[in-house]
C-alpha positions as CSV (number, residue, x, y, z in Angstrom):
1,A,243.7,128.2,45.6
2,P,244.6,129.0,42.2
3,F,244.8,125.4,40.8
4,L,241.7,124.1,42.9
5,K,239.8,127.3,41.4
6,A,240.8,126.4,38.0
7,M,239.8,122.9,38.5
8,S,236.5,123.6,39.6
9,E,236.0,126.0,36.6
10,K,237.4,123.4,34.0
11,G,235.5,120.5,35.6
12,V,232.5,119.9,38.0
13,R,232.0,121.7,41.1
14,A,229.1,121.8,43.7
15,K,227.9,125.2,45.3
16,S,228.8,123.1,48.6
17,L,228.8,119.6,50.1
18,I,226.6,119.1,52.7
19,S,228.1,117.4,55.6
20,S,226.3,114.8,57.7
21,F,225.1,115.6,61.1
22,P,227.3,115.9,63.6
23,T,229.4,117.5,61.4
24,M,232.6,116.0,62.7
25,T,235.8,114.6,60.9
26,F,235.3,110.8,61.7
27,P,231.6,110.6,60.8
28,N,232.0,112.6,57.6
29,H,235.0,110.8,56.4
30,Y,233.1,107.3,57.1
31,S,230.2,109.0,55.5
32,I,231.6,110.1,52.2
33,V,233.2,106.3,51.6
34,T,230.2,104.4,53.0
35,G,227.1,106.7,51.2
36,M,225.6,106.3,54.9
37,Y,224.6,109.1,57.6
38,P,226.6,108.4,60.8
39,G,223.6,106.8,62.6
40,H,223.4,104.1,60.2
41,H,227.0,103.4,59.8
42,G,227.8,103.5,63.4
43,L,230.7,105.9,63.9
44,V,228.5,108.7,65.5
45,N,231.0,110.9,66.4
46,N,234.9,111.2,66.9
47,S,234.7,109.9,70.4
48,F,231.6,107.9,71.3
49,Y,230.2,105.6,74.0
50,D,228.7,101.9,73.0
51,P,226.5,101.0,76.0
52,Q,226.2,97.4,74.6
53,E,230.1,96.9,74.4
54,K,230.6,99.2,77.6
55,E,233.1,100.7,75.7
56,F,234.6,104.1,74.2
57,Y,236.0,104.5,70.8
58,A,237.9,107.3,70.3
59,M,239.7,108.6,67.3
60,Y,243.0,108.7,69.2
61,N,243.0,105.3,70.3
62,R,244.5,103.2,67.9
63,E,243.3,99.8,69.2
64,K,239.8,101.0,68.6
65,V,240.5,102.6,65.5
66,M,242.1,99.4,64.1
67,D,239.2,97.1,65.2
68,G,236.9,96.4,62.9
69,K,233.5,95.8,64.9
70,W,233.1,99.5,65.0
71,Y,232.5,100.2,61.6
72,G,229.2,99.4,59.8
73,G,228.4,99.7,56.1
74,I,230.8,98.7,53.0
75,P,233.3,101.4,52.3
76,L,234.4,101.9,48.6
77,W,237.7,100.3,49.0
78,V,236.1,97.3,50.5
79,L,233.2,97.2,47.7
80,A,236.0,97.4,45.1
81,E,238.2,94.7,46.7
82,Q,234.9,92.3,46.8
83,Q,234.8,92.7,42.9
84,Q,238.4,92.0,42.5
85,M,239.3,95.6,41.9
86,I,242.7,96.7,43.7
87,S,242.5,99.8,46.1
88,A,244.7,102.0,48.1
89,N,244.5,104.2,51.1
90,L,247.1,107.0,52.1
91,F,244.8,107.6,55.2
92,W,241.3,107.6,55.4
93,V,238.9,106.8,58.4
94,G,238.2,103.4,58.4
95,S,240.8,102.2,56.2
96,E,243.0,100.8,58.9
97,A,240.5,98.3,60.1
98,P,239.5,95.2,58.6
99,V,235.9,96.1,57.6
100,Q,233.7,93.1,56.7
101,G,237.0,91.3,57.3
102,I,238.6,93.2,54.2
103,Q,241.3,95.9,54.1
104,S,242.6,97.6,51.0
105,T,245.5,95.9,48.9
106,Y,247.7,98.8,49.8
107,W,247.2,101.0,53.1
108,Y,249.2,103.1,55.4
109,P,248.5,103.5,59.4
110,F,247.6,107.3,59.9
111,N,250.7,109.5,60.4
112,D,250.0,113.1,60.0
113,N,253.9,113.9,60.1
114,M,254.4,111.9,56.9
115,P,256.4,114.1,54.7
116,V,254.1,115.6,51.6
117,E,257.3,114.6,49.4
118,K,256.9,110.9,50.7
119,R,253.0,110.8,50.3
120,L,253.4,112.0,46.6
121,K,256.0,109.3,45.8
122,V,253.8,106.7,47.4
123,V,250.9,107.7,44.8
124,K,253.5,108.0,42.1
125,D,255.2,104.4,42.9
126,W,251.2,103.2,42.9
127,L,250.4,104.4,39.5
128,E,253.8,102.8,38.1
129,L,252.7,99.6,38.7
130,P,251.9,97.2,36.1
131,E,248.2,97.2,35.6
132,E,247.4,93.8,37.3
133,R,248.9,95.2,40.6
134,R,247.8,98.8,40.3
135,P,245.3,100.6,42.4
136,H,242.1,101.7,40.7
137,F,240.6,103.4,43.5
138,I,243.1,105.6,45.9
139,T,242.3,107.4,49.1
140,F,244.3,110.6,49.9
141,Y,244.0,112.9,53.0
142,L,245.5,116.0,54.4
143,S,244.8,117.6,57.4
144,D,246.7,121.0,57.0
145,V,243.3,123.2,57.0
146,D,241.6,121.4,59.7
147,H,244.4,122.0,61.9
148,A,245.0,125.6,61.1
149,G,241.3,126.4,61.2
150,H,240.9,124.8,64.5
151,R,244.2,126.9,66.1
152,Y,243.8,130.0,64.6
153,G,240.2,130.5,63.1
154,P,238.8,129.9,59.6
155,D,239.9,133.4,58.5
156,A,243.2,133.7,60.1
157,N,246.3,134.2,57.6
158,E,247.6,130.8,58.8
159,T,244.5,128.8,57.7
160,R,245.0,130.9,54.2
161,Q,248.5,129.6,53.9
162,A,247.4,126.1,54.8
163,V,244.9,126.3,52.1
164,K,247.5,127.8,49.8
165,R,249.6,124.6,50.8
166,V,247.4,122.0,50.0
167,D,246.5,123.7,46.5
168,S,250.0,123.3,45.7
169,I,250.1,119.6,46.8
170,M,247.0,118.8,44.7
171,K,248.9,120.7,41.8
172,A,251.8,118.2,42.3
173,L,249.6,115.0,42.3
174,N,247.6,116.3,39.3
175,G,251.1,116.7,37.7
176,I,252.1,112.9,38.5
177,V,248.9,111.7,37.2
178,E,249.3,113.9,34.0
179,E,253.0,112.1,33.5
180,S,251.4,108.8,34.1
181,K,249.3,109.5,30.9
182,L,246.7,107.1,32.9
183,P,242.9,108.1,32.6
184,V,242.6,109.2,36.4
185,N,239.6,110.9,38.1
186,F,240.1,113.3,40.8
187,V,237.3,113.9,43.2
188,F,238.2,116.3,45.8
189,V,236.0,117.0,49.1
190,S,236.5,118.2,52.5
191,D,234.5,116.4,55.3
192,H,232.9,119.5,57.0
193,G,233.4,123.0,57.2
194,M,234.7,125.5,59.9
195,T,233.4,128.6,62.1
196,A,234.8,130.6,64.5
197,V,233.0,130.1,68.1
198,D,232.4,132.3,71.0
199,T,235.8,131.7,73.1
200,A,234.9,134.3,75.7
201,N,231.9,132.9,76.9
202,P,231.7,129.0,76.7
203,I,228.7,127.2,78.3
204,P,229.7,125.4,81.1
205,V,228.8,121.9,81.3
206,P,225.1,121.9,83.1
207,S,225.7,120.9,87.0
208,V,222.5,119.0,87.0
209,I,224.1,116.3,85.0
210,D,225.1,113.9,88.0
211,T,228.2,111.7,86.5
212,S,227.5,109.2,89.0
213,K,224.3,108.5,87.1
214,F,225.3,109.7,83.4
215,I,228.2,109.3,81.3
216,I,229.0,112.0,79.0
217,A,230.5,110.9,76.2
218,S,231.4,114.0,74.3
219,M,230.9,118.1,74.7
220,G,231.8,121.1,72.9
221,T,229.4,121.7,69.8
222,M,227.3,118.5,70.6
223,V,227.1,117.1,74.3
224,D,226.3,113.3,74.2
225,I,224.7,111.7,77.7
226,H,224.3,108.4,78.4
227,A,222.1,107.3,81.5
228,K,223.4,104.5,83.4
229,N,219.8,103.7,84.5
230,K,217.3,104.5,81.7
231,E,214.7,105.6,84.7
232,D,216.7,108.8,85.3
233,I,216.3,110.2,81.9
234,R,213.2,111.8,81.8
235,Q,214.1,113.9,85.2
236,L,217.3,115.0,84.0
237,Y,215.8,115.7,80.6
238,E,213.1,117.9,82.2
239,L,216.0,120.0,84.5
240,L,218.1,120.5,81.2
241,R,214.7,121.8,79.3
242,K,214.2,123.8,82.2
243,Q,218.1,125.5,82.3
244,Q,218.6,125.7,78.5
245,K,219.8,128.9,77.5
246,G,222.1,128.9,74.3
247,F,221.4,125.4,73.9
248,S,218.5,122.7,72.8
249,T,217.9,119.7,74.5
250,Y,216.8,116.7,72.9
251,L,215.9,113.0,73.9
252,N,217.4,110.6,71.5
253,T,213.7,109.9,70.4
254,N,213.1,113.2,69.7
255,L,216.0,114.7,67.5
256,P,214.9,116.4,64.2
257,K,214.5,113.7,61.7
258,K,216.6,115.7,59.2
259,Y,219.7,114.7,61.1
260,Y,219.3,111.0,60.8
261,Y,220.9,110.6,63.9
262,G,218.6,109.4,67.0
263,G,215.5,107.1,67.4
264,R,215.1,104.7,64.5
265,D,218.3,106.0,62.6
266,D,220.4,105.2,65.8
267,Y,221.3,101.8,64.0
268,F,224.1,100.9,66.3
269,N,222.3,102.3,69.7
270,R,225.4,104.6,70.1
271,V,224.0,107.9,70.2
272,G,223.3,109.2,74.2
273,D,220.0,109.2,75.4
274,I,220.0,113.0,76.0
275,I,221.7,115.4,73.0
276,L,222.5,119.1,73.8
277,I,223.1,121.1,70.8
278,P,224.3,124.7,71.4
279,D,223.2,127.6,69.2
280,W,226.0,128.6,67.0
281,P,228.5,130.4,68.2
282,N,227.9,128.9,71.4
283,V,230.1,125.9,72.8
284,I,229.3,123.9,75.9
285,T,232.5,123.1,77.5
286,N,234.4,123.4,81.0
287,R,237.7,124.4,79.4
288,K,238.4,127.2,76.8
289,P,237.3,126.6,73.7
290,I,239.3,126.6,70.3
291,I,239.0,129.5,68.2
292,G,237.7,127.4,65.0
293,N,235.2,124.7,65.3
294,H,232.9,122.4,63.3
295,G,230.0,119.9,64.6
296,Y,227.2,122.0,64.5
297,P,223.8,120.9,62.2
298,S,224.4,121.8,58.6
299,A,221.6,124.6,58.7
300,L,224.8,126.4,59.7
301,K,226.4,127.1,56.2
302,D,230.0,127.3,57.8
303,M,229.6,123.5,58.4
304,H,229.3,123.1,54.4
305,G,232.3,121.2,52.5
306,I,233.8,121.5,49.3
307,F,233.0,119.2,46.0
308,I,235.4,119.6,43.0
309,A,235.9,117.0,40.5
310,W,237.8,116.7,37.0
311,G,238.9,114.0,35.0
312,P,237.8,111.9,31.7
313,A,234.3,110.5,33.3
314,F,233.4,114.4,34.3
315,K,231.8,117.0,32.3
316,E,233.5,120.5,31.9
317,G,232.2,123.7,33.4
318,V,229.3,122.2,35.3
319,T,228.0,123.6,38.9
320,L,225.7,121.3,40.8
321,K,223.5,122.6,43.5
322,S,224.7,122.0,47.0
323,F,224.2,118.2,47.6
324,K,224.9,115.6,50.6
325,N,228.0,114.1,51.2
326,V,226.6,110.6,51.3
327,S,225.7,110.9,47.2
328,V,229.8,111.0,46.9
329,Y,229.7,107.2,47.0
330,P,227.1,106.2,44.4
331,L,229.0,108.6,42.2
332,I,232.4,106.8,42.7
333,T,230.4,103.3,42.4
334,E,229.1,104.6,38.9
335,I,232.6,106.0,37.7
336,L,234.2,102.7,38.7
337,Q,231.4,100.2,37.4
338,L,231.2,99.1,40.7
339,K,228.0,97.2,41.9
340,Y,226.3,97.3,45.2
341,N,223.1,95.7,46.7
342,H,222.8,96.8,50.2
343,T,221.0,100.3,51.1
344,I,222.7,103.4,51.1
345,D,221.4,106.9,51.9
346,G,223.1,108.7,48.9
347,R,221.3,109.6,45.6
348,L,222.9,109.3,42.2
349,K,220.6,111.6,40.8
350,E,222.2,114.6,42.9
351,V,225.4,114.4,41.0
352,R,224.5,112.3,37.8
353,R,224.6,116.0,35.7
354,G,228.3,116.3,36.1
355,V,229.3,112.8,34.8
356,G,229.5,111.8,31.1
357,K,231.0,114.0,28.4
């Protein structure tokens, strides 16, 4: 990725961006733009069960994705709009729903098939609007590397080609900004990392989980189990503890505090009563696993993401320590001079060294 490498040396980069648990797409997209851990903002997985609503949320269910009731926190575009700053989304988790009753002035429903040329033209057109109609905060998402990593594995040539493709798109986007002569700042991030998993020896979903008594909301790099009757939790927990090999078993109430996920951190009561977390490179599934995956705790460095930033607000040639992705939020509010009064998990001090000339 020659362009992004050059920008990382010219601007600000972090050794890595520490993804929030679980290191899945929807939770981390939304953590980046709310400054809150998944347990705190409510998108606790790509797909999950809400016992209060007695409903499933799923990333592929358009009706759920566009329903604002699922989204806690105040995304950056909502914060901007609340303070009379125009914002725009060319795809980002949460942008298709009215959060706090508000959406961006400009937004597109997610369409992974939208040609790159069209995406670049959309941004160019936004930047060419008169100042009173021009967005001052824009999100732009590309899924190429994620899809290639899942399908072919993180170290495959196809994944390298996807990285090169994203690099060329970012170079073109940077060129559009330079032509505009506007003082635009870029914050380039990934929502998570990717790792190769054991595809030959998946751990079967434990047969002791009676699906007439329990709802399995997710499986793979985390198994999320909800009890229909809370009195059944302890017995299943003990059975799973006896059976565990290649995975760890937790009650919602005894998940490690560093995950900010269960117990008192489960603000929306959407995390399962019992959670199984496989040891890398294991996957818990009854199907053949895909080659590349994510979702493991961020102690596995492969789960870390990327942070590169450049533009007039950023110093040059600065390398930051690895920092949590929830701290991107206060960084962007600082640059845009947006005020917030609600509680977030991010800390500006983690990134402040990269801001200012």
